[in-house]
Structures are given as C-alpha cells and as structure tokens.
C-alpha positions as CSV (number, residue, x, y, z in Angstrom):
1,M,20.1,37.4,-12.4
2,I,19.0,40.8,-11.4
3,V,17.4,39.6,-8.2
4,S,20.5,37.7,-7.1
5,T,22.7,40.8,-7.8
6,V,20.4,43.0,-5.7
7,I,20.5,40.6,-2.8
8,E,24.3,40.3,-3.0
9,V,24.9,44.0,-3.1
10,T,22.4,44.6,-0.3
11,L,24.2,42.0,1.9
12,G,27.5,43.6,1.0
13,V,26.3,47.0,2.0
14,Y,25.0,45.7,5.2
15,A,28.3,43.9,6.0
16,L,30.3,47.0,5.2
17,T,28.0,49.2,7.3
18,A,28.3,46.8,10.2
19,A,32.1,46.8,9.9
20,V,32.4,50.6,9.7
21,E,30.0,51.1,12.6
22,G,31.4,48.3,14.6
23,Y,28.0,47.0,15.5
24,L,26.2,43.8,14.3
25,F,23.3,43.1,16.7
26,A,26.0,43.7,19.4
27,R,29.5,45.4,19.5
28,C,31.9,43.8,17.1
29,R,35.4,42.8,18.0
30,T,38.3,43.9,15.7
31,Y,38.6,40.5,14.0
32,E,34.9,40.5,13.4
33,R,35.1,43.9,11.7
34,V,38.0,42.7,9.5
35,L,36.0,39.6,8.5
36,L,32.9,41.8,7.7
37,V,35.0,44.1,5.5
38,A,36.4,41.0,3.7
39,A,32.9,39.6,3.2
40,A,31.7,42.9,1.9
41,A,34.6,43.1,-0.6
42,A,33.9,39.6,-1.8
43,L,30.2,40.3,-2.3
44,F,31.0,43.5,-4.2
45,S,33.5,41.7,-6.5
46,G,31.0,39.4,-8.1
47,G,31.3,35.7,-9.0
48,V,29.7,32.7,-7.4
49,F,32.9,31.5,-5.6
50,S,33.4,34.9,-3.9
51,D,29.8,35.1,-2.9
52,W,29.9,31.7,-1.2
53,L,33.2,32.7,0.5
54,A,31.6,35.9,1.8
55,L,28.6,34.1,3.1
56,A,30.8,31.5,4.7
57,G,32.6,34.3,6.6
58,A,29.6,36.4,7.4
59,L,27.0,33.9,8.6
60,P,29.0,32.6,11.5
61,L,29.5,36.2,12.6
62,L,25.7,36.7,12.5
63,A,25.2,33.6,14.6
64,V,27.8,34.6,17.2
65,A,26.3,38.1,17.5
66,R,22.8,36.6,17.9
67,L,24.1,34.2,20.6
68,Q,25.6,37.2,22.5
69,I,22.2,38.9,22.6
70,V,20.4,35.7,23.8
71,R,23.0,35.2,26.5
72,R,22.8,38.8,27.6
73,R,19.0,38.7,27.8
74,L,19.0,35.4,29.7
75,A,21.4,36.9,32.2
76,L,19.0,39.8,32.7
77,G,16.0,37.4,33.1
78,V,14.3,38.6,29.9
79,S,12.8,36.3,27.3
80,P,15.5,35.5,24.6
81,S,13.1,35.9,21.7
C-alpha cells in the first residue's frame, strides 16, 4: 500500500513538473500540458480508477515525446538510443 502510494505521488509530481515547465523529454504543446495537469490531479486524488485514468493519459504523452527525440536524432544522423 505504501509503495504504490509513493509511486503514484512521484509520478504525479513528475507530471505536474513537466506541465509547469512545459518540457517532457522535448517541448510540450499546450494540449500536452493540459493533459499532464489532468494526469497529475488524478494521481494526487487517489483511487484505482483515477490512477488508471491518469496513466492512460500520461503514457501516450511519454511515447510521443520519446518519438520526437528519436526522429530529431535520426534527422541529425545520431544514434537514436
């Protein structure tokens, strides 16, 4: 119970920080920042449903940000690792 709570709060703080700073592996667009704030709020609120909802909103954003980095590195001729 305590471990899951610590993980949820840590992810929530990370999502909120990324939304405020506007940077999640790469610059965030406005709609991405709004989704990150919503995900952070859901993670802070508690409950299994809100946690799954937050992860369903945040994980695609992480994937898109990572893809942006890979594309940028490939365009520069650098290894995408």
